[in-house]
N, C-alpha and C positions, 0 to 999 in steps of 0.2 A: 420728769413729769411735765407734760404739756398742759398749760392752762390758758385758755383762749382769752385774748383781750377783747372786751366788748366793742361793738360798733353799732351805729344807730339802726334801729329796726322799728317796725310797727307790728301790732299784735291784735288778734281777736281773742278775747278771753271769754270762754263760754263753757257751759256744762252740758253734757249730753246724756240722754236717757240710757240707762244700763251701766253707767260708770259707777264704780264703788264710791262709797262715802269717804270723804277726806282724801281725795286723790287728784292728781293733775296729769294731763297727757299732752304730748306735743312732739316736736322734732328735736332730738338731741344734737344731731349733726347733719348738715346737708352735704351730699357727696359732690365731688368735682367743683368745689367752690373754695377759693383761696381766702384764708383768714390769717390774723396775726396773733401769735402767742405772747405770753407775758414778757418774754425777753426780746421781743421784736422779730423773732423768726416767723417767716411766712410758712403756712402749712396747708396741705390739701389732703382730704381723706378720700380714699377710693371705696367703692361698694364692697362690703365684706370685710372691711378693716377692723370693725368693732365686733366683739363677740356677742352672741345672743344667748349663750348658755354660760354656766359657771356661777361664781359668786356674784350676788346682786350688788351693783354699785350703790354706795351710800349717797344720800341726798343732803347737801350742805347748803348753807346760805353764804353766798359770795366766796366760795372756795375756802371757807374757814372750817376746819375739821372740829373746832370747838363749838360750832353752831350746827350740829347735825339735827335734821328735822324729819328724816325718814329714809326710805330706800327705794330704788327702782325695782318694780315687781314684774314688769313685762317689757320685753324688747322685741321689736319687729323690724327686720332689715328689708328695705325696699330699694328700688332702683334710684329713688330720689334722695333718700336719707334714712337715718336710724330713728324709728319711732319708739316712744317710751310711754310707760305709765308708771308713776311713782306714788307710793302710799305715804301720806303725811301722818306722823305719829301724833297721838293725842297728848301733846305736851304744850306748855305755855309757848315755847318757841315755835312748835308746830302750828298752834292756833294763829300766832302772829304771821307765819308764812302764808297760811291760807287767806288771812285777811288782806295781806299785801297783794296776793295773787288775784283775789276777788276785786280789789280796788284798782287793779291794773298798774300798781306801783312796781311790782315784780311781774314782768311780762315776758321774760326770756330765760334761757338756760345756757349753761356752758359746761363742757365736759372736761374732766381731768383724766388724762390717759398717759400711758408710758409706751411709746412706740417700740415694737420688737422687730419690725421689718419695714424699712423705709429706704428711699433714695432721694436724690435732688435732681431737679430738671435744670435746663440751661439757664433759667432765670433765678436759680438759687432757692426755689420753693421746695420744701420738704414734702415728698409724696408718701403718705403713710399707707402701707399695704396691710399691716397687721399691728395691733396694739392691745395692751392690757387696759381695760376700762375699770378704774377704781372708784370714781365718784362723778356725780352730776350736781351742779350747783344752780340755785336760783339766783339770777342776776337781774339787775334793772335794764341792762343792755347786753346783748349777745354778740359774740364774734361773727357768727354766721347770720346773715339776714333772715335765713329760714329756720334758725334754731330758736323756736318760740314755744310758749305755752298756748296750746289751742283749746284745751278743755280743763275746767275746774269743777270738781264735785265736792261740796263742803257742807258740813252740818252748820246750822246757824249757831252763833255764839250763845253760850248759856246765859240766861237772864234770871233775876230773882223771881221766885214763884209769886203769882198774882192770885188773889182769892177768886175762886170760881173757875180757875183755869187749871188744866192738868199740869202737874209739876214738870213734865217734859214738853219743851216747846216743839211746835210742829217743824219738821225738817223741810227746808226749802232747797230744791234742786234747780240750779240755774242753767238754762240752755239758751241758744242764740236767738230764737225768735218766739219763745213762749216761756211761761213759768208754770210750775206745778206745785201745789201746796197739798200737804197731807195733814189732816187734823184728827185729833183724838179727844172725844168728850168735851167739845167746845160749846160754851153758852153763846147766845145771840149777842150779848153785850160785849163780848170779847173778840168777835170775829173781825170787826173793823180795824182795831190796832194791828192785828197780825197781818192783814192784807196791806195796810199802809206801810208796815215795816218791810214787807217783801217787795212792794212796789218801789220803795226808796232804794233798795239794793239793786234792783233791775235798772233803775234810772241811772245809777252810777256806771253800770256796765255799758249801757247804750251811749253814755256820754264819752266813752273812750274813743280815741281816733280810730277810724276804720281805714283799712287798706283798700285801694282800688282793686276790685275783684276781676282781674284779667285771667289769671290761671290759678286754680285752687292749689294751695300748698299741700304737702303730703299729710300734714296733720288735719287740715280741713277735710280732705278727701276721706281719710280714715275715720274721722269722727262722724262724718255724714254716712259712711258705710254702716257704722254701728247703729246709728239712728234708724236708717232705712226709710222706706216709704217715700213720701213726697220730697222730704229734705234731700235724700240721696239722689233722687231723680233730677232735681234742680242743679245740684252741684255737678253731677255727671254731665248734664247738658252744657254747663259752662266749660267744663274740662274739654269736651269734644269740640265745642266751638273754638276754644283757644288753640287747640291742636290744629284745626283746619286753617286758622289764620296764620299760625307759625309755618305750616306746610306751604302756604301760598307764598310767603316771603322767601322760603328756601328755594322754591321752584323758580321764582323770578330771578334769584341771584345765581342760580346754577350755571348759567351761560357765561358768567364773568370769570370763571376759573377754568382754564384749559388743562389738559393732561400734562402739558409741559410745566405747569406750576406745581404739580404734585407727583413728580417722578417716583418718589419713594413709596407711593401707594399702588403703583401699577405692577401687577404680576408679569413675569416674563415667562411665557409658556415655552416649553421645549417639546417639539414634535418628533418623537421617534429617536433613533440613535444618531450620533454625529455622522455626517456624510463622509465616507472614506473614499478619497480620490486615487487610491492605489489598490490594485488587485494583488493581494499578497499570494502569488503563485510562483512555482519554480518549474517553468516549462521544460528546461533541459534536464534538470535533476529528476523530474517526474518521468521523463521519457526513458532515461537510462537506468533509473532506480538507484536507491542509496543502499550501500552494503555496510554490514557491521564490521568493526575492526577485528582482525584475526586474533589479537592478543587480549581481547576483552577490554581494551582501552587502558591498559595499565602502563604502556610504554610510550615514549615520545615518538619513536620511529618503529617501523616494521619492514620486513623484507618481502618484496613481491617478486618472485622468480619468473623469468621468461627464458625461452629457448632462443639463443642467438645462432647456434649451429645445430642442425639436425643430423641425425644419422643418415647414411646413404645406402641405397640398394641399386646395383647395376648388374649387367650380365657378367658372368664369370670371365675373367681375362682369357682371351684366346678361344673362348667357346669350347674348351676341352677340359677334361678332367684334370684336377690338381692345378687349375688356373687360379690366379689371385682373385679373391672376392673383394668387393667394394668395402672399404673400411673408413668410416668417418666418426670421429669422436663427438659426441653431443656436448655442446657447451651451454651451460645454464648461467645466466647472469643474475646476480643477487642485487636487485634494484631496491635501494633504500627509499622508502616513502615517509615523509615527515608529516606529522599532524600539525595543522594550523588552528589557532584559536581565534574564534570570532565572538565578539562580545559587544554589548552596548549597555549603558547605564543611564539612569535618570533619577533625579531627586525631587520628591513631591513634598510640599508643606502639608501639615496635618489639616489645614483648612481646605486645601484642594481635595484631600481624601474624604473629609467629612461633609463639606458643604455643597459640593458641585452636583448638578443633575443635568444629564446623566453623570454617573460617577466618573470623575476624571481618572481615577486610578485604573478602572477597567479599560477605558478608552486608550490610555497611554500604554498600559501593559500589552494590549492587543497590537498596538502600533510597534512597540519595541520588538515583539516576537515576529511581526511581519517584516520588519527591517532586517532581522536576522535571516529570514528566508531569502530576501532579495540579495543580501550580501554573499551568502553561501552559493546561491545560484550563479551570481556574477563571477565568483571565484572559479566555479566549475567550467563555465563558458570560456573564460579567459584561458584556463588551462587546456581546454580542448582546442582552442584556436592556436595556442602556442605549440601544442603537440602535433599539429597537422602538417602535412606536406603541401606546399603551394604548387598548384598545377598551372596557374597562369591567370591572366586578366581578360575578362570578357569585354568585348568591344561594344556590346549593346545590341548587336544584331541577332535575330533569331537563329541564323545558321551557326554563329559562333557559340551561342549558348548551348545548342544541342551538341556541338562538338565537345565542349568542356564537360557537360554532364556525362556523356558517354565515355569521355576520356577518363574522368574520375572513377567511374564504375570499372573501367578496364584496369586501371592501376591498382584498385583495391583487390580485384579478383586475380590478377596475374600472380602466379606462384603460390596462391592460397586457396583458390576456389571459393573464397568467401564472397558474399554478396553485400553491396551497400544496403543499409536498412533505413537510414534517415537523412533528411536534408535539413540542416540547421541554418537559420537565417534570421536577420532582424526584420522589424516591421517595414523598413525602407526597401530592403531587398525583396521582401514578399510582395510589396506593391509594385516594384519594378518587374518582377517575374509575371505577375498577373496581368499587367497592362501591356505586355509585349505582344505585338501583332505581326502577322505575316505581310507579304507584299500586297495582299488584297484587303488589308485592314481587318482581318479576322483574328480573334484571340488565338494566340499560339497554344494556350492550354485551356480549351473550353471544357465545360462540363459535358460528360458523355451523354449523348442522346438529346442534346438541346435542339428543339425544332428549328428548321431553317438552315442549320449548319451543314447539312448534307454529309455528315460523317467526317468532315475535314478536321485535321489537327487533333486527333483523339489519342495522342501519345500518353496522356495521363491515365489511361485505363489500366486496370489490373492491379496486382500487388507483387512485391518482390519475393518470389519463391524459386524461380529459375529463369534462365535466359530465354527459354523458348516461348514463354507466355507473357512476358512483361519487359520492362525497360527501366532505366534509372528514374524515369518520371513517375513511376509508381511508388516512389519513396514516401515514407511518412514524414510530413513536413512539421518542423518545430519552429514556431515563431516566438522569439525571445528578445525582449527589449535590451537585454544585456549584451547581445552580439554587436560587435563593432560595425559601424556603418559600411555599406557597400561590400559586405562579406557574406559568403555562403560556404558551407562545409558539407560535403557528402561523406558519410562515415558508416562504418560497421559498428553498431552500438555495443556488442559484447566486448570490444577492445577498449572501450572507454569506461573506466571504473571510478566510481565516486564512493568514498567512505565517509561515514558520519557518526558522531556520538553527541546527541543533544543533552546537555547537562541541566538545562532549565533555568529557573529563576532563583536568584539570591536576593536577600534584603537585609538591611540593618537600620535600626532606629538611630536618629541623631537628636538626643534630648536637648542639646545646647541650642539648636535652631528649630526645634519642633518640626522635624521633617523625617522622612524615610527615604533611603537610597535603595533603588532596585537595579539589579544587573541580570541580564539574560545572556547565556553563553553556551558554546558548544565547540566541538572539534570537527574538522573536515579535512579530507585529503583527496587528491585526484591522481590517477595513474593512467597514462596512455600506453597500452601494451605494445603497440607497433605504430610508428608514425605513418607508414604507407596505407594504413587502414582508415585514415582520415585525410581527405583531399580538399584543400581550400581553393575557392574561386573568388576573385575580387573583380570589381569593375570600377571604371572611372566615373 
């Protein structure tokens, strides 16, 4: 149970029209203000921490449950604090409480609550977010400067009956700037004592210390709202004026605080996806295509047969009947191809998965799959280079380049009648090829039909379908960053076989470290059917 220790305050005690008889109204708790409870703990209530429904809190004197004087009958939650109206019971103790409130002896209230949801800030102040409100006490000094009684509506104390006067004394309702008397069957001779008595009570109220009216309290504002008319207009004008003055102060001070002083308040906008500085493509694999494993992927190795010796056909020996026919036994090699495993893994914390924007997991998984593509393409390129036949080293001159390109085409076609289909090279070799010029400084491989070139050096025209209409420079060019520097390969694509089975993503949770490990993997194999169908050219 939290009971707030009083601190010095000032109060305006007044009654407002429309308030029920024998009631008090005011502010039970002001929000976002630090107070001290009975055990010395500092506490601060947030808006919404006290309930406005449910069982009505009891009204005590000085937090003493043996001195119950009424109960809270109305609760209004505002941005500034919890407003209340309490009904005073018609008991001797209740009468005493009303008298003390009217006289200004009791001019504040204090709540008794049991926090149900709270936390502590860095200064050790308890921040109450929710609480059960069991009682409200009348106290001479409140813990919160704003926890005050702002309105008192009370019946005048009972007096002995006077001859000639109605047995019921007139009710006197006290308000801040006027008094209202209600009379019933009163004689002329008895009017003056009643007015004097009422005036005496009002004098006591006006004699109480008044606060400097800079900003209306919640209670003052609410009471004025109930009164309405000119009273509310005046209070509202004061409120608006004080708000403007406060705003001026804030505007003047705004320049003193830079964004470097409040980094925790600044949002960090993220525009679009994370920039990816790698293009996850497989130029070589895409050009030759990926094939499925023949065994459905159930074995570590598989056999890829090739013909090492063909059968033969020749003219019958002697050119006569019964001469010997050519006879050659076909030899088929059982080439064993091994599956290679390519995999990568990464471990992400649950915070990386849950808190990042854009989502870190999506970005990292995309990168992991992209790296798999690059690694498998690099494997295929290296295997192609290793399985090629080196034809020689280009000396950098246009004449020597043409010699090697045609020589590569010749070696591929000799004995097979197959045509070269592709030219595989790295970015450096591609730049070298494109920047080569003839003796007149004209590009060796210009675009066909470029104005001003007069039709010179148009060897790059056409496509590879036969020797009569084209040449090796009609090859499909593959530029792949995985190709070794200063290397070019002219090859017949159907003889280069790439096999692959992508197995995908695996993941496992790591409860001990609040993380998740992801792996992406697959199997890949490369087979060069015949070394002479791929010719390698290098240059210095």
